[in-house]
N, C-alpha and C positions, 0 to 999 in steps of 0.2 A: 102803527102800521103806516100812517101817513108820512112819517119821517123816513120810511124806506125799509123797515124791517120785513123780512121774508115770512114771518110767522109769529105765533104767540105761544107762550107757555102759560097755561091757565091753572091756577092753584085750586085745591079743594074741590075737584070734580068728583062727586059722590054718587051720581046716578046718570042714566042715559039722558035725561032732560038737561042736566048741567052740561053734558058734552055737546048736545045739540045746540044749546044756547051759545057755547063757545065757538062752534063752527059758524053759526049764524052771524056772530059778531065780527068774524073775519071777512065776510062777503057782503056785497051790496045787494039791494033788492033787485030782482025778486027772490034770489036765492037766500039772502040773508037780511040782517037788520042794521048793518053798518051804515052810518051816515056818510055822505059825500063831502070830502074836504079836498081842496086843491092845494097840495103841499109838495114836498120834495118827491115823494113816491110817484105822483102823477105828473111830474114835470111842471108843477105849478099851473096845471091846466092844459099844457101843451101836449101831453101824452096820455090823457085820461082813458081813451078807448083802448090803447095798447096796454095800459096798466090793468084795466078791467079784465081784459082777456088773460093777462098774465096771472093775476091774483086768483082767478077762478081755476086755473090749471096748477099753479105752483105754490099757492099759499099753504103754510104748514101750521097745523094745530097739534100741540103736544099737551096732553092732559096730565095733571099731577095727581098721583094716587097717594093720598096722605091720610086716609082714614079707613077704619075697618068697614064702614059702609061702602066705600069705593071697592074694596076687595070683594065684598059680597055681591056687588053689582058689576064687577069688572067685565064679564062677558058681554053684557048689554052696552056698557060704556064704549068698549073697543069696537063694537059693531056699528056704531053711529057713523054714517057716511061723512067723510071729511076729517075724521080723527086719524092722524098720521102716526102717532106714537104716544108713549106714556113715559113719565118719569116718577120714580118712587121718591117721596119725601120722607126720609127715615125718622127724623125726630117727631114730626106730626103723627106719622103712622104708629110709632112706638108708644106715643102718649095715648092715642086712641085705643090701644090694646092694653093699657094699664101698666106698661113696662117702659116708662119714659127713659129714653137714652140707653136702654139695655139691648144692644144690637146682637148679642149672642143668646138672648133669651129664646127658648123654644117657641113661644107664641109669635115672636117677631120673625124668626127664621122660617116658621111654617107659613106665615103670611107672605113673606118674600118669595118663597118657593111656589106658592099658589099663583102669585102674580106673574112670575116668570113663566110658569107652565101655560097659563091661559094666554099670555101674550104670544108665546111661541106657537101654540096651537092655532091662533088666529093670524099669525104672520105679521104682527104689529111691531114696529120698532120699539125696543125696550130701552129704558133709561133709568139711571140711578144717580143719586147725589151721594158722592163719597165725601163725607164731611172732614174726617181726619186724613190728611194726605199720607198716602202709603203706596209705594210702587207695587208692593205685593198685593194689596187690595185692588189696585187698578188692574194689574195683570189678571187676577182671579175674576174680576168683574167682566173683563173683555172675553175671557175664556168661557164664561157663563152665557155669553151671547148679548150682553148689553152693548148698545151702539151709541146711545145718547147719554153722555156722562158729564156731570158737573163735578169738577174736581176741586173739592174743598171750598173755602171762602177766604177772602183776603185777611180777615182778622185772625183766622186759625193759622194761615201761612205765616203771617207776621209774628204771631205769638210763638210758634214753634221755632222760627228762625232766631228770634231774640233770645229765647230760653237756651237754645243750643250755643249761642255765643257766650251768654253768661256762664253756662256750665263749663264751657271750654276754658274760659279765663279763670274760673274758680279752681278747676282741676290743675291748671298750669301755674297757679299762684302768681300770675302776672299783675 
């Protein structure tokens, strides 16, 4: 935050206490537990009071829902004051369900549906990590109401691009 980030994405938030701790870590006392550092965000001390007012109004906390415990506690997690949104971590969530990486498994799809419905009911910004890059999946995700989207990861994008090039050259016998 001191470097100038506008918020945090907090992994493995499994209960309301975890969410409250995440929110507290974003804010200075008396609202939170964040230590005072004078760095870029605070203008190296020149704009501390302005930054303090700004962060209390504009700081963003996104909790990651990555475990079945989080799904079971989602209503209370998302009701914690200061939680602005959530992002589903599909690999960790699927592992906790005993269906690691099986994103079409009924257990996983049921959990995703439950998360999406609770988030919509509470009006909390919904997010999803789309690991395998696919424009169809991205379009579907947007249609389902997700607004905080992590689209793949660098290593997957690199792997897919390189494999496409290799397959192209093999197919054309160049």
